[in-house]
N, C-alpha and C positions, 0 to 999 in steps of 0.2 A: 549570506546565507550557509546555514549549516543543517546537515541532516545527520539524526543519530538513527541508525538501524537496532531495533530494540529485537526481535523475533519475527518471522513470516512477514507478514503485510503491516505489523506494526513499527511506527516510525515516529520519531519527534522531529519537527521543523523548528529550527530557530532563526527569527527574524526580529533584529532590535529587540524589543522588549519582550515578545511575544514566543509562547512555546507551544506548538500546536499537535497534539497527539492525535495520529491517525490510526484509526480501525484497531481498537485495543484488544487483543487477547491475551490475558494475563494468568491465566491458570497456572498452577503448576506443572511439571512433565507429567503424563500420562493421566491427568484428570478428566480427560476428555474423551470421548469414544473415538474408535479407527472410522476412517472414512472408507476402508475397504473391507470387505468380508471374504473373498474367496482367495485374494492374492497377498496375503499378510494382514494380520489384526491387531498390529502394534497399536496402542492407544497413543492419543494424542494430548498435548503437543510432543514430540519425540525430543525435545530436547528442554532444558530449563531456560528461564529468564536469564540473560547475562548479570552479572553481579552490578554492572554500572547501572542496571535499569531503576532499582529504588531511588538512587540520588536523582537519576534523571528525572522520573515522574514526578518528584516534589517540587520541578519547576515548571510543569505545565499552565498553561494559562486556558487554554482552548483543546476543544476536539472536533475532529472532522470526521464524519463516518460516510464511508462510500457506499455500503449496503450491509444491513443486516437481518433481515428476515429471512424465513423458511430454513433455519436452523443452521446459518452462516456464522458458527462460532468462531470460525477462524478469523474473524473481523470484529465481533463483539462477542464475548463470551460472558458468563456469568460474574467472573471475576471482575473484567473490564468493566459491567454494567454497576457492580457493587460500589466500586473504586470511584465511579462517575458519579454515582448517586451520593456518597459520603461526603464528596467534596463540593458538588453541584458546580463542576465545573462546565461552562457553557459549550453545547454540544450542537455543531453546526451540521445541518443535514438537508435532504431534499424534502418537500414537502409529504412524497410517499412515505417516508419513514418516521416524518414527526409523531403523529398519533402514537405509533408503535413504541416509541422511544419514551414518550411523554407518559405513558402508562406506568412504566417501568421505574417513574419517578426522577427522570433526568431534567436537567435543566436547558431544555430545547431550544435553539433559536432556528426556526426553520428557513430557509431560503425560499424568497418568493415565488409564485408562479411565472414560468417565462424564464428561470434560473439557467437556461442554455445561453442567455444572452450576459453580459459582463453583468455583475451585481457587487455594489460597495462590500469590501470585506478588509477590515483590519487597515483602513487608510489606503488601500489599494482595491482590486477586483477579483472576484472570482466567478468562473461561469463552469457549467457541466458538460460532460461528452459523454454520449451513452454508450454504455458497456453491452458485449455480447458474451455471457457467461456460457458458453457452449451451444451446440446446435442441436438438431434432432430431436429425440424425445427428451433426451436428458436436459438439453435447452429448454424446453417447455416445463420442466419441473423447476428450474431454477429460477433465484433472484438475480435479476440483470445488474441492476444498481446504475452507478454511475463512477466516470472519473471526473478529476477537477484539474481547471487551469489557473493557477494563481500567480497573479501579477501585482506585487507589490513595491512601493518605491525604493529605489536604490538597490534592487535584488534581481537576480536572473529571473525570467518566466519560468515556471515550473509546473510541468505537467504529471499529474498523477493517475495513473491510465486506470486505476482500480482493476477490479477482476474482470479480465476480457481476454478473447482472442483477438488475434490481428484480424480486423475488420476493414472494409472501405470507409466506416465511417472514422476509424481510428486513423487510417491513412490518409484520406482526405484534409483531416483536421490538423495534423502536423504538417504536412505539406504546406498547408495555409499559414499555420501559425509559427512555425518552427519553433517551439519553445526550447530554452537554452539548455534546460536540463529536464529531463522524463525520468519517472520512478516507474518501472513495468514489472509485472508480474512474471519468472521466468522458470516458474518450477513444472511446467508441463503437466498440472494437477488432471488426474483422470479415476475416473470411478471404475469399478470392475467391470461395465458395459459401456460402450459409447467412446467418443474421440476426447481431444484434450478439452479441459473448460476454462484454462487459461493459456496465455502465452507459453511456449516452450521454449526449447534451444533454438529451432528453425525460426521460430517468431520471432525472436529477439534479433537475431543476427538478419532478418529481413527488415524489420524495424529500423536498425542502425543504417541499413542502405539507403532510407529514404530521409531521415531524422539526422540533421546537421549537427545537433548539439551534444551534450554530454547525455549517457544513459546511465542511469542507477538499477540493477537487478536486485530484486528482493523475492518473498515469496519462495524460499530456498531453505532446504532442509531442516524443516520444522513439523511439518503436516504428513502423514505417511502416504498421503495419494499423489505426493509430488516427487518425481522420480530423478528430476534434472540436479545435478550437484554443481556446487560452484566451481570444483576443479574442470570439469568437462565443458561447462560454460567457457571459462577461461580459455582453455586450450582451443576450442572451436572459434572464438574470435579473435586469437591469435594467429590462427590461420588463414582467416581472411582479411588480416592486417587492421581490425578496429578495435583492438585492445586499449588502444591510447584513449579512446573515448567511452568506455565502458569501466563503470565502477561495480564492483560486487563486495559490497563490505560485509565484514563477520558480524555476527551479533554483537553488538555493544558498541561498534565502530562508529566513529564522528567523522562525518566527510563535510570537508568545506567545498561545496559544490560549484562555487564560482572559479575556482582553480583547479577544483578536481585532486586536491591534495587531502589524503586522509589525516585524520588527528589520532593520537593515540586514545583506544577507547577509556584509559582508565582517567582522561581529563574531562571527560563528562560533561554535558549541558550545562550542569550547574557553575562549571568553574571558568566558563567562559563569557 
């Protein structure tokens, strides 16, 4: 399996003939509003898509959405919606999101009720894990969504954590299943009030203490309410001796996650 980091939470998974686009935010730099009002009003995304994105997107066969309602444009924006609608790429999502996406003309393939248990998916299985996208008042206003555990023949088991803080649900699931690869949000996103709404530096390091597999960190340096940088995450991981299991891809970079060996971003998924 290979993973191409596109930008923020947007990635492309490659397994055999399949190319799975996850949470497409495809807008140009600055096309979307700021997610902070009082402490920096830089518009989003704060960076452009990598040059390799256009070629990589042409290979996509399926799309997977973790959450998309209540204004979560950093996981599905208008540009991403338009791209999916024009190409009628099959969009896999939860029953909660299916009507919302169908109204926008997407080719929705909803997971069945009871999707917390393994469900057939591209010759393997997929199941969901509940996310907690913040606590307190902010948490009550958020769309919490899901993460996914994907198990495909001949591939490492893959846990896409989705937008979540580190919870007992996440911890217990990982301890029970020990996915070989986990993709976790690491940006420490927060609004002007309230606590973090996704994992930040400390949560990622704690996650690595009970997860035995490779961890891929994303949701970094692309949205203006995510203060954690790639450099400081790498420094903190090196300090506690876990950097050998942590991958922090640059936008456009392709990872061979079975070995943790990065491939040149210029290779792109189309050439693999």
